[in-house]
N, C-alpha and C positions, 0 to 999 in steps of 0.2 A: 414547653410543649406538653400538652395533656393527652396526646394520642396514646392509644394502647400499643404496646410492643408485643407482637404476637409471633410465635414460632411458625415458620412457613407451613409445616406439616399440619397445622390445625385448620387450615382453610384451603390447602392445595395438595395435590398428589405429585410425587416425583416419580416418573416412569422411565425406566431404562430402555435403551433401544434394541433393535433387532440384531441378533448374532448370526453371521453367515460367513462362509469362507470365500476366498477369491474365486474359487471354481464355481461357486453358486451365484456369482454376480454377472449380470449381462449389461451391455451398453445400450440396448434398445428395448422398448416395451413390447409386450403382446398381451393377449387377453388374460393370461394366467399369471402375469407379473405385476408387482407394485413398485412404484418409484420409491427410492430410499435416499433421504438427505444425509450428507456427511458434513464434517466440520467446514469444508471448503464452500458449502452452500450457505454458510452464515456470514453475513456482512452487516451493513446498515439495516438491510432487510433480508428475508430469506430468498435465496435464488432458487426458484421452483421450476425453471424452464431449461437450465443447462447444467452440464456436468453431473448428471444423475446416474445412480446405479439402479438396476432393476433386479428384484429377486422374486422367486416363486411365492405365491400368496401363502403357502403353507408355513413359511417362516415367520409370518406376521400375525400376531394375535389381534383380536378385536380391539383391545385396549391400546395397542401400539399403532393403530391407525390415527393419523393426526386429525384434529378437529380445529375449526376456526377458533381463535383466541388462545390456542396452545402457545407456550413459549418454549422454543427449542434452544437448548444450551449445550455447549461443548463441555464434557465432563472429564475427558482424558486426552492428553496431548504430550508430545515431547517438548513443546514450547510453553513455558509458563504464561506467556503473554496471550496465548490463545485460550487458555482455561477460563471458563466462565463467559466466554463470548456468547451472546444470545440474541434472538430476534423473535418478534411476535408473528404468528401466522394470522394475517388479517383478512383472509379470504377462504372460501371453501376450496379444498384441494384434496385430491385422493392420493395418499401415499403415507410413508412411514419415515423412520429415522434410524440411523445405525447405532451400533453398540457403544461407540465412543461419545454418544450424545444422550441427553435425557430430555424429557418434556415435562414442563411444569404446567399442570392443568388445574385451574381454579375450580373448586367444587362448591364454594360457598358464595351466597349472594352478598356477603359482607366485603368482598374484595373485587376490585376492578382489574382485569388482566392487563389493560394498557398501562395503568398506574404501576403495577408490579413489573411490567416489562421495562419501564423507565428506571425503576429502582435497581434492577439487575445490571443496568448500563452505567451506574454511577462509578466514579473512580474508587470510592470506598469499597463497593462490592467487588470490583475487578481486582483490587489489591488483595482482598481476602481470598478470592478464588485463585489468584496466581501463587499464593503462598501454600497451596495444598501439597500434600506429601507425595513421595514417590521417587524412585531412582530410575533415570531414563525416561519412562513415561510417568507423568504426574497425573494424579486423579483427585477429583472432588468426590468425596464419598457421599452417596445419596443420603445416608443417615445424618451427616453433618449439615447438608443443605436443608433437610427437613426441620432441623432445630434452629436454623439461622433466624435471628430476630428481624422482623419486618415492622417498621413504623406504620400503623394502620389507622388512619383517621376515618371518620364516617364516610360511607360510600360516595355521597354527593361531593364531599371534599376531595376524595380520590379522583373522581371524574373531572373536577375543575382543574386540579393540578395536572392531570394527564393532558387535558386540552391545551393548557398553556405550554407545556413541554412539547406537545405535538407541533404547535405553531412555530416555536423557536427551532425545532429540529427540521421542519420543512424548509424554513428560510436558509438554514445552514446547508441543507442538501442542494437547494437551488443554486446557491453560490458555488458550491463545489462542482456541480454539474456544468455550470457556465464556465468555470475555470478549466475544466477538462476539455471542453469544446474549443476554448480559445487556444489551449496548448497544442491542439492538432491543426490549427489554422495555418501556421507557418509552413507545415509540410504540404498542405493543400495548395498554397500559393506556389511553393517550390515546384510542385508537380505541374501546375498550370503554366508556369513560366518556362520550365526546362524539360519536363518529363517527356513531352511528345517530340522534342527536337532530336532526332537520331543523328543529325549532322554534327553535333557537338563533339569536339575531340575528347577521347577517353585518355586520361593521363594517370599513370601509376602514382599512388600516394607518396612513395619515396621521392618522386620527382616534383611533388608539390610543396615539399617541406625542407626547411634548413636543418631540422633535427627531428628525430623520432626516438623516444627513449621511454624507459619505465620509471615510474615513481619508485620510492623505496619499497622493497619487498622483504619482509622479515617480521619477527615478533614485535608487537607494539606495546606489550604490557609494561615495559620499563622505560619507554621513551616519552611518555606524556608528562606534561607539567601543567600546573594550574593556569599559568599565564606565560605567554611567550610568542613564538612564531606560529600563526595559524597553519594547521595541517589538514589538507583536503582529503576526504575519504569518498569512496564510491557512493555511499548513501546520500551524499550531498549533491550528486549530479543526477538531474531528472528533468525530462521534458525540455531539454535544451538550455537549462538554467543551472548555475552553480549557486547553491543556497547554503552558505556556511552557517553551522548551527552554534558557533561560539563555544564548542565543547572540547575540541581537540587542538592542543598546542604542543609544540616541541621547543627545545632550547635552541638558541642561536648557534651553539657549538654543533649540535646535531644537523642543523640546517646547512652549515658550512661543510661538514663532513660529507653531506650528500648533495653537493651543489650541482651535480650533473642533472638532477631533476628539479632544480629551482625553477619556479614558474616565471614566465614573462607575460606582461599584459598582451592579450591577443592570441596567446597559445590556445590550442584546442585540446581538451582533455577527453579521453574515451575510457569508459568503464571496462576493465580488463577481465574481471571475474564476477560471476553471479549474473546480474542483469546486463549482460555484455552489449556493447554498442551504444549505450547512452552517451551523449556528448554534450559539451558546453564550452563556451569561450571564457577564458580567464579575464575577468574585469580588472581595471587598473588597480583597485584596492588590494588585489592579491599578488601584485608584482613582488617577486623575491621570496614568496612563501614556498612551501613544499607539499608533496602529496604522497599518498600511499596506494600502491598497486593500481595505478592508472597509467594509460599510455599518454605520453605528453608529445604534442606535435607543434612545432613552430612553423607557421605557413611562410612561404616565399611571398612577400608582400606585393611584388610586382606581378605575381601570377594569380594569387588567390586571397580572398578576404576571409578572415577567420569565421565570421558569422555564416557566410555562404558555405565555407568548408564544413562547418559543424552540421548545417542542414543537409549537405550532400552526403555526409557520412551516416545520416539518420533515416534515409529513405528505406522503403520496404525492400527494394532490390538489394541494398547493402546489408540489411539485416538478414536477408536470405543467404548472402555471401558469408556472413559471420557464422551462420549455422554449419556451413560446409567446412570451415577451417578451424572451428572451435576444438579444443581438447577437453578432456575431463568428462566423466559420465555423471557424477553427482553434482559437481560444481563446474559449469561451463567456463572456459578460460580462453582468452585470445593471446597469441604471441605476437610481439612486434614484427618479427621476421615474416610472418604470414600476412599481417595487416598491410604492411608497406608494399606488398606486391599487388594488392587490389587496385583497381582503377575506378576513377569517378569522372563524370562529364564536367568539363571546365569551360564555361562560356567566357566572353570578354569581361574585362574588369568593369566596363561600363554597365553591362547587364547585371553583374554581381552587385554593383552599387544600387541599381534600381531595386533589386530584391531586398537589400538591406534597408533602404528607405521605406519600402512598403511594410516590412515586418517590424520596423522600429515602433510604429504606432501600436501594433499588437502587443509588443513587449511592455509598453507603458500601460496598456489596458490590463495586461496580466498582473503587473505589479500592483495596480490599484485594486483589482479584484482580490488578489491574495491578501492584501491588507484588510479589506472588508471581511474576507472569510475568517481571518484570524480574530477579528473583533467579534464576529458571530460565534466562533468557537468559545471565546472567553465568556461571552454573555450566556451561552448555553450551559457552560460548566458552572457559572455562578447561579443560574436558575436551578440547576440540579441540586446544588449544595443547599440552597435555601429551601427548595421544595420539600426535601425529606427531613428538614429540621423544623418544619412548621412555620417558616418565615415568609412564605410566598403569598 
């Protein structure tokens, strides 16, 4: 590769964000206030419409007002994985950014902001960013970022690379959005089939199940092995699916010692701490495995089908119920003894079977789309790698 490697500071400014206290922040705009972005506003794109803070204009200097093509980056965080997260401002917008953020503003016609934005999202740059120093709160020093080497081909080549990565990124986002919509379809069907029927009997969860128990609760540092019995964690339960990541295994001896929480095919698992109330049905391949800090429920098969049970536990009404019985201020937590006293609507087994038949097709589509998304993610990562090595 014959491209020049240029320190960022030679063609762009790194500007730190606005400092203000909590007492100076407002949740609503008025004529004297400006919107301020925070780390939570940075995802695949900048979130410019929701979860904004507003501060008096006097806190914001002219240079701190965002401009189209600015790149907003998280510079300070308690989580290393958040450091270096960035997104491009690709529209005119009136506002600024907080003290934990910085803006990278290209000042030279030799650099393309969109190309630079893609560079900041490469795994190589994010690894560099997450290794920044600090105890408690980690920080990327602006001085370090200014001298960070950037591969800088001619401007037209930068635009060409950015256009290719834009297209690949757009495809990836479309698939992700389609998957998100499919994941909500099961709940929509559930509501249409059962939500308006107030005559359905309401039955306590403890009367719907043969057992309700906790997965193992305790330190996990010393229980994992490289290969062994799959061990299901809360992060593997999402959108009604159990997606084991092949990373957490325990010994057969540990599994036997905790046989009370051994899983059975058709059991329903519920996340107990953190993103409480997420549920999934245990598929046959996880029969006999174990789990951590999940509520394990074995349905009475003559009364309730696992997939229907999981959907019934995931409705908006039930999630509101979880908020009423949760414990813990920092990390929300559900206790078995409180969950089992809640009641759900239980239609006939025939009606439940119709629900399962309708949603099974959706499950197949979700599986196919998830595979397509994984391929798109791999292709995008490959393109990123090749793009900044001059191989695209």
